[in-house]
C-alpha positions in Angstrom: 82.5 155.1 140.6 85.0 154.6 137.8 84.7 154.7 134.1 85.6 151.8 131.8 87.5 154.1 129.4 87.7 157.8 130.1 85.8 160.5 132.0 85.1 164.1 130.8 83.8 166.4 133.5 82.4 163.6 135.5 80.7 161.8 132.6 82.0 158.5 131.3 83.1 158.6 127.6 84.6 156.0 125.3 87.4 158.2 124.2 88.9 161.7 124.5 89.1 164.1 121.6 92.7 163.2 120.8 92.8 163.6 117.0 89.4 165.1 116.0 86.7 167.5 117.2 86.5 171.2 117.7 88.3 171.0 121.1 91.3 168.8 121.3 92.1 166.9 124.5 94.8 164.8 126.3 94.2 162.2 128.9 95.7 162.1 132.4 94.6 159.5 135.0 91.7 158.4 132.8 90.3 161.9 132.7 90.0 164.1 129.5 91.4 167.6 129.6 91.4 170.3 127.0 94.7 171.2 125.3 96.0 174.8 125.9 94.3 177.4 123.6 97.6 178.3 122.0 98.1 174.7 120.7 97.3 174.4 116.9 94.5 171.8 116.3 96.1 169.2 114.1 93.7 167.0 112.0 94.3 163.3 112.5 97.1 163.7 114.9 97.7 164.5 118.6 97.5 168.2 119.4 99.1 168.2 122.9 100.3 166.0 125.6 99.5 168.1 128.6 97.7 171.2 129.8 100.5 173.9 129.4 101.5 176.0 126.5 104.8 174.0 126.4 103.0 170.7 125.7 101.7 171.5 122.2 102.7 169.5 119.3 102.6 172.7 117.1 101.8 176.3 118.0 98.7 178.1 116.7 100.7 181.4 116.5 104.3 181.7 117.8 106.8 179.9 120.0 108.8 181.7 122.7 111.3 179.1 123.9 109.4 176.0 124.8 106.0 177.9 125.1 103.4 178.8 122.5 102.2 182.4 122.7 
């Protein structure tokens, strides 16, 4: 079974939480995944582009090299 748009934990959804919502997400292979907790949630913009602390658009606290800590 495949979803028309995206899937979140096995449930088909029309969109991931890219730019709004309490928990921000990114998509990979049609699946929604949560951004790393060290990523700052940005209203109206993408918060991350992957699962690691090095894929945040901005850090919630501090940056150590490429990683948010």
